[in-house]
C-alpha positions in Angstrom: 3.6 -20.6 5.8 0.0 -19.8 4.8 0.5 -16.1 5.8 3.6 -15.9 3.6 1.9 -17.6 0.6 -1.1 -15.4 0.8 1.1 -12.3 0.9 3.1 -13.7 -2.0 0.0 -13.8 -4.1 -1.7 -10.6 -2.9 1.1 -8.1 -3.0 2.0 -8.4 -6.7 -1.7 -8.4 -7.5 -2.3 -5.1 -5.6 0.8 -3.4 -7.0 -0.1 -4.4 -10.5 -3.6 -2.9 -10.1 -2.2 0.3 -8.8 0.5 0.8 -11.5 -1.2 -0.8 -14.5 -4.9 -0.5 -13.9 -7.1 2.5 -14.8 -9.1 4.5 -12.3 -12.2 2.4 -12.7 -10.3 -0.8 -11.8 -8.7 0.8 -8.7 -12.3 1.9 -7.7 -13.6 -1.6 -8.4 -10.9 -3.3 -6.3 -11.3 -0.9 -3.4 -15.1 -1.4 -3.5 -14.7 -5.2 -3.5 -12.4 -5.1 -0.5 -14.8 -2.6 1.2 -17.8 -4.9 0.6 -16.0 -7.9 1.9 -14.9 -6.0 5.0 -18.3 -4.6 5.4 -19.9 -8.1 5.3 -17.4 -9.3 8.0 -18.2 -6.3 10.2 -21.9 -7.0 10.0 -21.2 -10.6 11.1 -19.1 -9.2 14.0 -21.9 -6.8 15.0 -24.4 -9.7 14.9 -22.3 -11.5 17.6 -23.2 -8.5 19.8 -26.9 -9.0 19.3 -27.5 -6.5 16.6 -29.1 -7.6 13.3 -28.3 -4.9 10.8 -29.8 -5.3 7.3 -26.8 -6.9 5.5 -28.0 -6.6 1.9 -29.2 -3.1 2.3 -25.9 -2.0 4.0 -23.8 -3.6 1.3 -25.9 -1.9 -1.4 -25.4 1.4 0.4 -21.6 0.8 0.4 -21.7 0.0 -3.3 -23.7 3.1 -4.1 -21.2 5.2 -2.1 -18.4 4.0 -4.4 -20.7 4.6 -7.5 -21.4 8.1 -6.3 -17.7 8.8 -5.9 -17.0 7.5 -9.4 -19.7 9.4 -11.2 -20.4 12.4 -9.0 -17.3 13.0 -6.8 -18.5 16.5 -5.9 -21.7 15.1 -4.4 -20.1 12.8 -1.8 -21.2 14.8 1.2 -24.8 14.5 0.0 -24.4 10.8 -0.8 -23.1 10.0 2.6 -26.0 11.8 4.3 -28.6 10.3 2.0 -27.4 6.8 2.3 -27.0 7.1 6.1 -30.6 8.4 6.3 -31.8 5.6 4.0 -30.3 3.0 6.3 -31.9 4.6 9.3 -35.3 4.6 7.7 -34.9 1.0 6.5 -34.0 -0.2 10.0 -36.9 1.8 11.5 -39.4 -0.1 9.3 -37.7 -3.5 9.2 -36.1 -4.1 12.6 -38.0 -5.0 15.8 -38.7 -1.9 17.9 -36.4 -3.0 20.7 -33.5 -3.3 18.2 -33.9 -0.4 15.8 -31.2 1.7 17.4 -28.6 -1.1 17.5 -29.3 -2.2 14.0 -29.3 1.3 12.5 -26.1 2.2 14.4 -24.3 -0.9 13.1 -25.4 -0.4 9.5 -24.4 3.3 9.4 -21.1 2.5 11.2 -20.4 -0.2 8.6 -21.1 2.4 5.8 -18.6 4.9 7.3 -16.0 2.5 8.7 -15.6 0.1 5.8 -17.1 2.2 3.0 -16.3 5.9 3.3 -12.8 5.3 4.6 -11.9 3.1 1.5 -13.1 5.9 -0.8 -9.7 7.5 0.1 -7.9 5.0 -2.2 -9.5 6.0 -5.5 -9.4 9.7 -4.3 -5.6 9.3 -3.8 -5.2 7.5 -7.1 -7.0 10.3 -9.0 -4.9 13.1 -7.4 -1.7 14.5 -8.7 1.1 11.9 -8.2 -1.6 9.4 -7.2 0.4 6.3 -7.9 3.2 7.6 -5.9 1.0 8.3 -2.9 -0.6 4.8 -3.0 2.9 3.2 -3.3 4.0 5.3 -0.3 0.9 4.3 1.6 1.1 0.6 0.9 4.8 0.3 1.5 4.6 2.3 4.7 1.8 0.1 6.1 3.3 -3.2 5.0 6.8 -2.3 6.3 5.3 -1.2 9.6 3.4 -4.5 9.9 6.4 -6.6 9.2 8.7 -4.6 11.6 6.1 -4.6 14.3 5.8 -8.4 14.1 9.5 -9.1 14.4 10.2 -6.3 16.9 7.3 -7.5 19.1 8.4 -11.1 19.0 12.0 -10.5 19.8 11.9 -7.4 22.0 8.3 -7.1 23.2 8.1 -6.7 27.0 5.7 -3.8 27.7 2.0 -4.1 26.7 0.7 -1.3 24.5 -3.1 -1.8 25.0 -3.7 -5.0 26.9 -7.4 -4.5 27.0 -7.7 -4.0 23.3 -5.0 -6.3 22.0 -3.0 -8.3 24.5 -0.2 -9.3 22.1 0.7 -5.7 21.0 3.7 -4.1 22.8 5.3 -0.7 22.9 8.4 -2.3 21.4 6.4 -3.6 18.5 4.8 -0.1 18.0 8.2 1.6 18.0 9.5 -1.1 15.6 6.5 -0.5 13.3 7.3 3.3 13.3 10.9 2.6 12.5 10.0 0.2 9.7 7.7 2.8 8.1 10.3 5.6 8.4 13.0 3.3 6.9 10.9 2.4 3.8 10.0 6.1 3.5 13.7 7.0 3.4 14.4 4.2 0.9 11.6 5.3 -1.5 12.6 8.9 -1.2 16.3 8.1 -1.9 15.3 5.9 -4.8 13.2 8.7 -6.3 16.0 11.1 -5.9 18.6 8.8 -7.5 16.3 8.0 -10.5 15.3 11.6 -11.0 12.0 12.4 -9.2 10.6 14.5 -12.1 11.2 11.7 -14.6 9.8 8.7 -12.9 6.0 9.1 -12.3 5.6 6.4 -9.7 8.4 7.8 -7.6 7.6 11.5 -7.8 8.2 12.9 -4.3 8.4 16.7 -4.2 9.5 18.2 -0.9 12.3 17.6 1.6 13.1 14.2 3.2 12.0 15.6 6.6 8.6 16.4 5.2 8.1 12.9 3.9 9.4 11.4 7.1 6.8 13.4 9.0 4.1 12.1 6.6 5.4 8.6 7.0 5.2 8.9 10.8 1.7 10.3 10.6 0.5 7.4 8.3 2.1 4.8 10.6 0.4 6.2 13.7 -2.9 6.2 11.9 -2.3 2.6 10.7 -1.5 1.4 14.2 -4.6 3.1 15.6 -6.7 1.5 12.9 -5.3 -1.9 13.9 -6.3 -1.2 17.5 -9.7 0.0 16.6 -10.5 -3.2 14.8 -9.1 -5.2 17.7 -11.5 -3.4 20.0 -14.4 -4.2 17.7 -13.5 -7.9 17.6 -12.9 -8.2 21.4 -16.2 -6.5 22.1 -17.9 -9.2 20.0 -15.7 -12.0 21.4 -14.1 -13.1 18.1 -10.5 -13.6 17.2 -10.6 -12.9 13.5 -13.0 -11.1 11.3 -13.2 -14.1 8.9 -11.3 -16.8 7.2 -11.1 -15.4 3.6 -7.3 -15.0 3.6 -5.3 -18.0 4.9 -2.9 -16.9 7.6 -4.3 -13.4 7.7 -7.9 -13.9 8.9 -10.6 -12.0 7.0 -10.5 -9.0 4.7 -11.2 -6.6 7.6 -8.1 -8.0 9.4 -6.0 -7.2 6.3 -7.2 -3.7 5.6 -7.8 -2.4 9.2 -4.7 -0.3 9.1 -5.7 1.2 5.7 -9.1 2.2 6.9 -7.5 5.0 8.9 -4.2 5.5 7.2 -5.6 6.1 3.7 -8.0 8.9 4.7 -5.3 10.4 6.9 -2.8 10.5 4.0 -5.4 11.8 1.6 -6.3 14.6 4.0 -2.7 15.5 4.7 -1.4 15.4 1.1 -4.4 16.2 -1.1 -6.5 18.5 1.1 -4.0 20.2 3.3 -0.8 19.8 1.1 1.1 18.9 4.3 
């Protein structure tokens, strides 16, 4: 019940931000989620014995979003400079026997929970940005729901028992089917309403192209889920936090987006897949 109530509150809020909010608000929301996820990752890494500088790492993540907002063409330099700054900070602040672990955890947090989430404002600012984020969120959510029910009712064969004992091949296939189904529904709705007249449903290209993109996003989302599971299991924790009742922490909620969002951005905006 807690899981349903949390989703009931969060989904309309996120959709409202995407469709009604300006670019700066989308950036702010993405940055807030990134900072919360980054904090949770730093706590997870602490369970493994590392002690990365939490405040400095979170400041670096915030500066990364600021750099993307004000100087988007300088992002490569920003990532390099912030990574180097964290390395230097750890070299002078951490005990000698822990410099490598602390610096690695801090820089990993910057990339894993910071840089990946930059893809959301980048998608939003691109042509048909609202359409792309709608496509991304619906695909990930539909995949999650389908995986849950398919896994519970049909799950027999373990997908990656070392990383996530509860995930099955049946659930993975169900997740893919769910994402493809919502892709087809959105494409059909866009076609019926007139794709060139409805901004949030503007899907140029054939249905096969979008099904291919939907499959790519789903696979990235499932891999993102498994990556976070591996991180948690390596630290011996079940959830990244308790921020969202029924869902665990923020990192638990956005783990799929951390890979799916940059994959969609690269496929659609960079490569025009």
